[in-house]
Each structure stands twice: as structure tokens, then as C-alpha cells.
SEZAFI-784700 format. One line per 10 residues: number of its first residue (from 1); their letters; for each residue x, y, z of C-alpha. Coordinates in Angstrom, 1 decimal. Layout:
BEGIN
NUM> a> X Y Z; ...
END
This chain:
BEGIN
1> mikliatdvd> 12.1 0.1 -7.6; 9.3 0.8 -5.2; 10.6 2.7 -2.1; 7.3 3.9 -0.6; 3.9 2.2 -0.3; 0.8 4.2 0.7; -2.6 2.6 1.3; -6.1 3.8 2.2; -7.8 1.9 5.1; -11.6 1.7 5.0
11> gtlvkdgtll> -12.9 -0.4 2.1; -9.3 -1.1 1.0; -7.8 -3.0 4.0; -10.8 -3.4 6.2; -14.5 -3.1 6.4; -15.5 0.6 6.9; -15.4 1.7 10.5; -13.7 -1.3 12.1; -10.4 -2.1 13.8; -10.3 -5.7 12.6
21> idpeymtvvs> -7.4 -6.4 10.3; -5.7 -9.6 9.3; -2.6 -9.9 11.6; -0.5 -11.1 8.7; -0.4 -7.5 7.5; 1.8 -6.7 10.5; 4.3 -9.4 9.5; 4.4 -8.5 5.8; 4.5 -4.8 6.3; 7.2 -5.1 9.0
31> rlvdqgihfv> 9.4 -7.1 6.6; 8.9 -4.5 3.9; 10.0 -1.8 6.3; 13.0 -3.9 7.2; 14.1 -3.8 3.6; 14.0 -0.1 3.4; 10.5 0.6 2.0; 8.5 3.4 3.7; 5.0 2.2 4.5; 2.4 5.0 4.8
41> vcsgrqfsse> -1.1 4.6 6.3; -3.0 7.2 4.2; -6.5 7.5 5.3; -9.4 9.8 6.2; -9.1 8.4 9.7; -7.6 10.2 12.7; -4.0 9.4 13.6; -5.0 7.6 16.8; -7.3 5.3 14.9; -4.6 4.5 12.3
51> qklfapikdr> -2.2 3.6 15.1; -4.8 1.4 16.8; -5.3 -0.5 13.6; -1.5 -1.1 13.2; -0.8 -1.3 16.9; 1.9 -4.1 16.8; 4.0 -2.1 14.4; 2.7 1.4 14.9; 6.1 2.9 15.6; 7.6 1.7 12.3
61> llyisdggtv> 5.1 3.4 10.0; 4.4 6.9 8.6; 1.0 8.5 8.7; -1.1 10.7 6.5; -4.4 11.2 8.4; -7.7 13.1 8.0; -7.7 12.9 4.2; -4.2 14.3 3.6; -4.4 17.2 6.0; -1.8 15.9 8.5
71> vrtpekilkt> 1.5 14.2 7.8; 3.5 12.7 10.6; 5.9 10.2 11.9; 5.0 8.2 15.1; 6.7 10.9 17.1; 5.9 14.2 15.5; 3.8 16.1 13.0; 5.7 17.0 9.9; 3.0 19.1 8.1; -0.6 20.3 8.5
81> ypmetalwks> -2.9 21.9 6.1; -5.5 23.8 8.2; -8.8 25.2 7.1; -9.8 28.9 7.4; -12.1 29.3 10.4; -14.7 31.2 8.5; -14.9 28.5 5.8; -15.6 25.5 8.0; -18.0 27.4 10.3; -20.0 28.6 7.2
91> mcrmvydelp> -20.2 24.9 6.1; -21.3 23.9 9.6; -24.1 26.5 9.5; -25.3 25.3 6.1; -25.5 21.7 7.5; -27.6 23.0 10.3; -29.9 25.0 8.0; -30.2 22.8 5.0; -29.2 19.2 5.9; -31.1 18.4 9.1
101> scncfaatpd> -30.9 14.7 8.6; -27.1 14.9 8.5; -24.5 15.2 11.3; -21.0 16.7 11.2; -17.7 17.0 13.0; -14.6 19.1 12.9; -11.1 17.5 13.2; -8.0 18.9 14.7; -4.6 17.1 14.1; -5.1 15.0 17.3
111> yclaedagsr> -8.9 14.8 18.1; -12.2 15.7 16.7; -15.2 17.8 17.9; -18.8 16.9 17.6; -22.2 17.6 19.2; -24.4 15.0 21.0; -22.3 12.2 22.5; -25.4 10.0 22.2; -25.7 10.2 18.4; -25.0 7.4 16.0
121> mfhwlrdsyg> -22.1 9.2 14.4; -20.4 10.0 17.7; -20.7 6.4 18.9; -19.4 5.0 15.5; -16.4 7.4 15.5; -15.5 6.6 19.1; -16.4 2.9 19.5; -15.8 1.5 16.0; -13.2 3.7 14.4; -11.4 4.3 17.7
131> fdvrevpdls> -11.4 8.1 17.4; -10.6 10.5 20.1; -13.9 12.5 19.8; -14.9 15.2 22.2; -18.4 16.6 22.8; -19.1 20.3 22.4; -22.5 22.0 22.9; -22.4 24.0 19.6; -19.8 23.1 16.9; -20.3 26.4 15.1
141> kvenediikf> -19.2 28.3 18.1; -15.9 26.5 18.7; -12.9 28.9 19.0; -9.1 28.6 19.2; -8.9 25.2 17.5; -6.7 24.2 14.6; -9.3 22.7 12.4; -7.9 20.7 9.5; -11.0 18.9 8.2; -14.8 19.3 8.3
151> tiyhptscee> -16.9 16.2 7.7; -20.6 15.6 7.0; -22.2 12.3 8.0; -25.3 10.4 7.0; -25.7 6.7 7.6; -26.7 5.8 4.0; -26.9 8.7 1.6; -24.4 11.5 2.4; -23.3 12.1 -1.2; -26.9 12.1 -2.5
161> lcspnfipaw> -28.0 14.6 0.2; -25.0 16.9 -0.3; -25.0 16.9 -4.1; -28.0 19.3 -4.8; -26.8 22.3 -2.8; -23.9 21.8 -0.4; -21.3 20.5 -3.0; -22.1 23.2 -5.6; -21.9 25.8 -2.9; -18.4 24.9 -1.7
171> khqaklavag> -16.6 23.0 -4.4; -14.6 26.0 -5.6; -13.7 27.1 -2.1; -12.6 23.8 -0.6; -11.5 20.3 -1.5; -14.6 18.1 -1.2; -14.2 14.3 -1.4; -16.7 11.5 -0.9; -15.3 8.9 1.5; -17.9 6.1 1.4
181> kewldcnarg> -21.7 6.3 1.5; -21.6 7.9 5.0; -19.0 10.7 4.6; -18.2 13.8 2.8; -14.8 15.2 3.8; -14.0 18.9 3.3; -10.4 20.1 3.3; -8.7 23.4 2.6; -8.8 24.1 -1.1; -6.4 21.9 -3.1
191> vskwtglsfl> -5.6 19.6 -0.1; -6.0 15.9 -0.7; -4.3 12.6 0.1; -2.0 13.3 -2.8; -1.0 16.6 -1.2; 0.2 14.8 1.9; 1.9 12.1 -0.1; 3.7 14.7 -2.3; 5.1 16.3 0.9; 6.5 12.9 2.0
201> mnyfgltpde> 7.9 12.2 -1.5; 9.8 15.5 -1.4; 10.8 14.9 2.2; 12.5 11.6 1.2; 13.6 12.7 -2.3; 11.4 10.2 -4.1; 9.9 10.2 -7.6; 6.4 9.0 -8.6; 8.0 5.9 -10.2; 9.2 4.9 -6.7
211> vccfgdnlnd> 5.7 5.0 -5.2; 2.8 2.5 -5.1; -0.7 3.4 -3.8; -3.8 1.4 -2.9; -7.4 2.7 -2.6; -11.1 2.2 -3.2; -13.0 5.6 -3.1; -13.1 9.0 -4.7; -10.8 10.6 -2.1; -8.1 8.2 -3.3
221> iemlqnages> -8.2 9.0 -7.0; -5.7 11.8 -7.1; -2.9 9.8 -5.4; -3.7 6.7 -7.4; -3.5 8.6 -10.7; -0.2 10.2 -9.8; 1.7 7.2 -8.3; 4.0 5.2 -10.5; 2.1 2.0 -9.5; -1.5 2.0 -8.4
231> yavsnaraev> -4.1 -0.6 -7.3; -7.8 -0.5 -6.7; -9.4 -3.3 -4.7; -12.1 -4.9 -6.9; -14.8 -3.6 -4.5; -13.9 0.0 -5.3; -16.1 2.4 -7.1; -16.1 2.2 -10.9; -14.4 5.7 -11.1; -11.6 4.5 -9.0
241> iasvkhtcpp> -11.0 1.3 -10.9; -10.9 3.3 -14.1; -8.2 5.6 -12.6; -5.6 2.9 -11.7; -3.1 0.7 -13.5; -4.1 -2.5 -11.7; -6.8 -4.1 -9.6; -6.5 -6.6 -6.8; -9.1 -8.8 -4.9; -11.5 -7.1 -2.5
251> ywengvlqvl> -10.6 -6.2 1.1; -12.4 -9.3 2.5; -10.0 -11.4 0.5; -7.0 -9.3 1.6; -6.3 -8.2 -1.9; -3.8 -5.6 -0.8; -2.0 -8.1 1.4; -1.6 -10.4 -1.7; 0.0 -7.6 -3.7; 2.3 -6.6 -0.8
261> ktflkettnp> 3.6 -10.2 -0.6; 4.6 -10.0 -4.3; 6.6 -6.8 -3.5; 8.3 -8.7 -0.7; 9.2 -11.5 -3.0; 10.5 -9.2 -5.6; 12.6 -7.4 -3.0; 13.9 -10.6 -1.5; 14.5 -12.4 -4.7; 15.4 -9.8 -7.3
271> f> 16.3 -12.4 -9.8
END
């Protein structure tokens, strides 16, 4: 029996970088929670953005944010997985030196830091994703911050630009994950969405067979492969579809919502 459902957001529930979601999700998810199922928003997004997306029921959910690096209830942080300062600052300097067409930001558990409040990335994070993003004059010189994720941005070709040099340089020192065509997320080594989800499973005493996950991109693969039930939306990358047990319709057809309704029916009408 499924006791915990975890879902990605961008490309899985909604179009990348929006806060527009079918309000029926609130009704269905709330009914699942009423029946004892933990519902986890498991995203590369910031906690505040996840809560804005699910505003009507935000206090009823659990959250894995920033690509698995922060696990929390609505009231408190349960676990963080910070990066070493020297690691993310070295990554930042490499972006400056070798990827001049890219931008980047560093995330703390509650807000993120970026240069140039007039940039396309800054506006998209703040105005479309609903992030709490704060301007700093030089990201590489930030001190005394608990950085849990470093992210590179390019509007169309982040993976392609990072593949020749950046990814080979850091893939053994950090967990690197493509999160859409615009983003490359960098976490502490070994830390992924599955890390955060594993923490919650241990916290509640659950086994993989009691967990169902939904996703669409490379940063979802590990949790999808390890969950007892897993679904990729049909608009997912081919590698993701190959890693799951099931597929569902794309996000613009509310494929995840369709599957959630079947769980609700199964829970309500077990016979």
C-alpha cells in the first residue's frame, strides 16, 4: 500500500518556471493526506516557491527542496546537506572564467544569492518561480552563508555548455544534475532528491514498496529507480522514461493528477 507520494514540479506538474497549477490538485492531494498518505513536494525549487505553488494546502504537505538538499515540514527544517565553501566557490570562479554566457546562483535553505538584479535569470527566479532571491555584488566573495546548492543557468543550452569542461571537472567532487535545458544543479557529493526522500522514509519508517514518485528530468532518475512505484510524464526525457515502471500523460494534460485520482479511488474503494 502506498503511504508516501513524492513528485517533482517543473515539467512534471507545471510548465517550467511558473506558479500556474490546476486547482484540482489541491482537492485531490488534500483528500489523499486526509487518508493518511504523506504528500511530498520534491523539487529543485526553493521552499518558498513550493509553498506558493501549493498555497491553499501548504501546511498539510512535506517538502524536499533545492534538489534534495533540504528536508522540512511546513514548520521546521528536518535535515540539510550543505556544500563545502571551497567547493562551490571554485565552481563559481570556473563559471566566471570559462562560461561567460552563463549565469549562476547559490542557494541557502531559505533564500538564494545572485549577482545583477536586472539579469534574465534573476527576474525569472523572482518573478516566475517566486523565489526569495537577493542581490550580492560578487557571489564568489559571499561569506558566512550555509550554501546547500550551486546552480548554473543558461536560457537554452546549459547542459551543452557545461558538458565539455565544467561537468568533467566536478563530477567526482559533487552531485551534478541537469534540471531542464536552463539549469545544472550542483549539490554536495552523493546528495540527490533520493537522499532527501530516503531521510523521510527512515523518519516515518517506510519501505520503498510504500513509496510512489513522479518526475521528468535527469535529477529525478535516482528517486524514480528506487521507489516501489514510479511514473514519468510522457514529456520526460527518454532516459527518465526508461528508468520508470509506468508513464502517464504530459503535464499539460495533468497526467500526475490523473494517476493521483486512481490512488484516491483505490484508497477509498479497496474492493
